[in-house]
N, C-alpha and C positions, 0 to 999 in steps of 0.2 A: 391408224396413222400414229407414228411414234414421235416423241419430243427429242429424246436422246441428247440433252445438253450435258448430262452428268455421267453418262456411260455410253460407249459406242454401240452396244447391242441391246440395251434394255432401258426402260423408264424406271424412275424412282418408285418404289413400292412402299407406301407409308404403313401398309397393314402388317409388314414383317415385325415380329416381336423384337424387343431389345435383347441384347446378349445377357446371359446370366450375370446377376450381381451388378448390373449396370448402375444401379442407384449408388452402390458403394464407390464405383469408379468416379462418378460425378462428384460425390461428396469429397473423396480423398484428393482428387486433383483440383478441386475448386473450379469445376467446369461451369458452375452456375453463373459466374461473372461473364464468361465468354458467351454463353447463351443469351444472357440479358442484353449484352452489347449488340449481338446479332439481331435480336428481335426488336429492340427499341419499342417495347410495349405491345407488340403484336404477338398474341399467344400462338397464332398459327405459325408464324415464322420461328418462334422458339421451339415448337414441337418438330418442325421440319429440320431445323438445325440439329436438334438432338438425334433424330433418326438418321440423318446423313452421316453425322460423326460416328454413330454406332455402326452403320452399315459399311463405313469405309474400311473396317477391319477385314472385309471380305474381298477387297479389291487387289488386283495385281499391279505391278509398277506401270504397265502400259495404260491401264484404265485410269490410274492416278494422274499420269501425265496428260491424258485426254481431258480429264476434268480440270486440271490446272489451266488448260487453254481456255475453257469457258469462264473460269474465274478471272483470268487476265482480261478477257474480252469484256466481262462485266465491269471491271475496274476502269477500263478504257471508255466504256459507254454506260455510265451509271444511270443516266436518264432513260435510256432505252430499257434497261432491266426494270426500273421502277415502273415505267409505263406498261411493260408487258405484264408485270405482276398485277397492276390495277386492272388491266383489261381482262385478264383471266378471272379475277375475282368478280368484276362487274358482269361478265358474261355468264358465269355460273349462277350468280344471284338472279339475273334476268331469266335464265332457264328455269331456275327453281320456282320463281313466281308464276311463269307462264305454264309450267307443266303440272300445275296442281290437278291431281286426279289422273295423271298420265297412266298410272296403273291402278285400276280399281277392280276389286274382286278378282275374277279369273281372266280378264281381258283388258287391254289397254284402251285408253280414251283417245280416239282419233283426233279430236279437236285439240286436246291438250298437247298431243305429239306435234301437231302442225305449228302451234304457237311456240313450243319449245325449240323446234328445229329452226324456225325463223329467227329466234334469239341467237341461236348458235351460229347460224349463217352470218348474221350481222357481226358477231365476234370474230369469225374467220376473216371477213373482209377487213375489219379494223386491224387484225393481226398482220395481214399482208401489207397494209398501209404503213404500219409502224416499222416493219422490217425494211421496206423499200425507202422509207423516209430517213432511215438511219444514215450517219456519215458513211460514205462509200457506196451509197445507193444499193443497199442490200448485200454488199460484199463484206465478208468478215475474214479475219485471219485465223480464228480458232476452228478446229474441225466440228465441234458441236454446233455452233451457230451457223457455220457454212452449210452443213448437211441439212439442218432444219430448214433453212431458207430455201435450199434447192428442192427438198421434198415438197414443201408447201407450194412453190412455184410450179412444180410438175403436176400436182394434183388439183390445186385450186385455181383453175383457169377460168376466164370469163365464161366459157361454154359450160363449165361445171356448174357455176352459179345460175346460169340461165336455165339449165335443165332441172336443177334442184328446185328452183322457184316455180318452174312450170309444173312439176310434179305436185308441189304443195298446193298450188292453185287448183289443180285437177282434183285433189283429194277433198276440196271443199264442195265438190259436186254441184257446180253452178247450173248444170242441166239435169240434176237429179242423179240418183244412183242407178246405174245400169249393171245388171248382172245376169248370169246364166246359171241354171241348175238343172238337175234331173230328178225325176221322181224316184224315191226309194220305197222301201217296204211301207205299207199302209198309206201310200200316197204322200209321204213326207218328203220335203225337198232335201237334197243332199248334194255334195260336191259343188258348192257355190263358187262361181268365178266372177270376179269383178271385170266389167267390160269397159272399153273405151266408149264414152258417150258420143263420139264423133267418128264412127267407123267409115271407111271409104264405101261409097255407094256401089252396090253389086247388081249386076244384071242376072236375073234368074232365067234359066234356059227355057222355061215354059211360059215366060212372059209375066207371071204373077208370083209374088213372094208369098211366104207363109202367112197364115192368118194372124192378125194382131187382136188382142182382146184388152179391153179397158175395164178396170174395176174401180168403182167410185164408192167411197165410204160415206155413210151418213155422218154428219158432224157430231152426232151423239153416240156413234158406235165406238165406244172406248175399247171394247175387246178386239175389234178389228184393227184399230190403230195400234194396240199393243202387239198384235200378231205381226202386222206389217213392220213394226219397229224391230221385232226379233229377227224377221227375215233380212232386214237391212243390216242388222248387226252381223248376221252370218256372212253377208256379202263382203263387208268391209273388214272382217276379222283378220284375214291374212295381211291385208295392207296395213292395218293398224299395228300389228305385231312387227312387221318389217320396219315401219317408221319408228316404233319404240326402240327397236334394236339399234337403228341408226342413231337415234338421239343418245342412247347410252354410250355408243362408241365415240361419238364426238365429245360427249361430256367427259369421258375418261381422258381424252386428249387434253381438254382444258384443265382437268384436275391435275394431271401430270405436269402441264405447263406451269400452273400456279405453284406447285410444290418445287419444281426445279428452279424456276426463276426466283422463287421465294428464298431458296438457299443462296443463290447468287446475290440477291439483294442483301441478305444477312451478311455475306462476305464483304460487301461494299460498306455496310454499317461498321463492321468490326475494323476494317482497314482504316476507315476515316478516324475512328476513335483512337486507335493506336498511333496513327500518323500524327494526330493532334498532340500527342504526348512527346513527339520528337524521338521516338524509339525506332530502332532499325527493324525492318521487315524483309523477309526473303522467301522466295519459293524454294522449297527443299528438293532434294534429289532422292527419290525412292529407289532403293537397290534391293539386292537379295542377300540372304545369309546374315551373319552377325556383324555387319559393317555398322559403325557408329562414329560420327565425327561432327562437330559443330563449332561455331565461333560466335561468341557474345550471345549465347542463348539465354533468354530470361523467361521468368514465369509470367505468361500473358495475363493470367487471372490476377496475380498480385499487382501487375502494372495497371490494370483496369481499376482495381480497388484503391490503390494508393497513389497512382499517378507516376510512379517510377519503379524501377526494378534493376537489380544488378545482374549482369550477364556473366556467363562462364564459357570457357573454351575446353574442348576435349577432342582427343583422337584415340579411339580404342577399337579399331577395326579388328575383328576376329577374337576379341577378348570377352570371356564369359566365365564366371560371374564378375560383376563390378561391385566392389565393396566400398562403402563410404563411411568414414569415421571422422573424428575430430571434435573440436570444442562444442560445448553446448551452445545453442542459439547461434550457430555459425553459418546457417544457410543450407543445411543438409536437406531438410524437408522441402524447402523452396526449390532446390536443385532437382529433387526427385519429381516434384510437380511440373517443373519446366520441361523435363524430359518426357513425362507421360503426356502432357498437353501437346508438345511438339509432334510426338508420334501420332496422336489422334488427328491433329490438324493436317499433318502431311498426308495421312492415308485418306482423309476426306477431300483432298485436292486443294486445301487452303495453303496460304502462306504461313510461316511460323514467326515467332518473335525472336529475331536474331539476325546475324549477318550471313550465316550459312548453316545448312543442316543437311546431313546425309545419314540415312539409317536403313537397315534392312526391313522389309515389309514383314509384319507379323499378322497372324490371323486371330488374335485375341489379346485383350489387355486385362490383366488381373491386378488388383491392389489389395494389400494386406497391411493396413495402417493400424497403429495402436488406437484403442478406443478409451475414452474416459470411463471411469468407474460408473456403472449404471446400478443404482440401488435396487432396481426392479429385476436385475438378473438373478436367475435361480442358481446359476453355476458361478464359480469363481472366475476371476479375470483370465487367468491362464487357460482354464478349461474352455471359456468362451472363445479365446483366440484359436485354440486347437480345433474346436468344432467348426469355426468359420473357415479355417484353412482347409479342413477336410472337405467341406462343401465345395470350395473353389477347385481343389485338386480333382475332385470327381468330375468337374465340368471342363477340365483343361482341353484346349484345342491342340492340334498337332504342333504348331510352332508359335506359341504366344510369347508375350513380354510380361514378366511378373515383377511388380514393384513392391518391395517390403520396406516398411518404415518402423523401426524399433520393435519389430516383432519379438515375442517371447521375453520382453522386458519385465513382464509381470512376475517372473521368478528370479532367482539369484543368477549370478554370472556363469558359474559352472554348468548349471542345468540349462539355462537359456542358450548358452553357447553350444552345448551338445545338441540340443534340439535344432538350432539354426544351421549348424554344419551339416547335420543329416538331411535336413530339408533341402538345402541348397545343392548338395551333391546329387541328391535323387532327381531334382528338377533338371539340373544341367545335363546329367546323363540321359535324360529323356528328350533333350533338345530344347528345353525352355531357356529363354534369355532371362537372366536374373540380375536385378539391381537391388542391393540390400543396404539399407542404412542401419547402422548399429553403433551403440556406445560400448558394446562388449569387445574388449581387446582380444580376449581369448577366441572369440568367434572369428574375427577378421584374421587374426594371426594364423589360424589353422590353414589358411589358403596361401600363405606366403611362399610355399614351395611350388605352387601350381603355376606353370608358365602361361596358362590361359587367363588366370585371374588378373584383375586390374584394380588398383587401389587409389582412392581419392580421399583427400583429407581437407576438412574445412580449415581455411587459413585463419591463424591467430597471430596478431602482431606481438612483439615482445612485451608491450605494456598491457596486454590482455584484450585490446580492441579486436573486434571481428570485422573482416572486410566483406563477408558474405560471398567470398569466392572459394572455389574448391580447386585444389592443386593435386597433381599426381604425387602421392607420397604414401609410404607404408603407415599402418596404424600405430598409434601411441598408447601406452598403458593408461593414460589419463584423458578425461574429457574436459578438464579445466573447470570443474564445477566451482572451485574456489573463486574464480573470476566473478561468477554470479553472486556468490556470497558477499564479496567485497562491494560489488555494485549495489546490492540491496541494503547491506547493513553498514556500509561505510568503509573507508580505507583502513581504519584501525583494526578491523576484524582480523 
């Protein structure tokens, strides 16, 4: 049985590894603040959110829109999502307690399987009750919740529960264990078959049935008791395995349910936090190709940390690369983070921080941000940058988004610009979408004749103040470092 709240064809798989260099993406984009807001102290929710955001890079636009439906349903019914998450957690804990010794040595424990399945059946009954008690009497507007509710209603009928409970009761063998076997080599029993202890009465044609023999053990016959116990184990072996397999199947369903509604609960947490700040939120439109446009897009991580953030507008459909220049401390890095976070959140099916966002879906997100000098580094800073870039390029996916932030700044402008221009052109020719922040005028100016290139510049007012907004504008030969000098050392400098 499938949950299917986050994807139309498959359940969330938490065992999938994170993409290459995902730790760098998290660090560079400031994703930690988003994960903390989604988790609200629940380590499982944080891990689920991390995995879903990472796996979103494998989704196509249709799957993203499907997941958006579930997120919208969760925002409309937050109590239902929270109750579903608690139910899944409670059921798995009950199953874990009851199934102690379910698998021991080379065979499952029948009694542990019975107790575990009883706990799971109670969970399934409560799950049906929660869905039916929701506003709309179990009817939902999103495909994910609608199909889950329909699947459960189809399979988990009153008759299903009656039969399941009757089977569990029969496996307790209230009339003893009835089985058939035949004699094998050396008179040993083999081909054990568990029998119904209440078979229909049969009339034998000759008037008398087969002979029945009764074996009674002496209370002190420990060897005989052990042998009979082994025979009993042979008889119930197949039933115990079948029950254990059923327990694992239902357990997987609840594990997937806990993970998927956990992500939706994290979305509810994040939405509430951002909404409390009075900042705009919008569901993005995932498209294909190099489409990119947004309105009032802000850095969600910065907003969560500081309580406010400045938004930016952009329309750059079909433009690649995008080069960002301008005044120091003018908001270039924040803009880059807002773009990377919005791309990740969109592909995970979440809302974004802004009034509107449209972008082509990518299959990988790579970041190459400058690093602070590490005294433990064996190589120089530029060498470290180049090695890190080489590792990323070796793992490029077919159509990724690559975000650069002041790369190659460890060397002088002529050398850094030459390196940067070569890297950008090679990546763009390969089909990689590139957004590059740099204060090297020579690097950015090298693309001024390229009709596909798009230029943004951090806005600086005539008096030197920064607005932290970026405007479409060609690069300038200066980064206005004198402004910072005056700010730090005084107006007379």
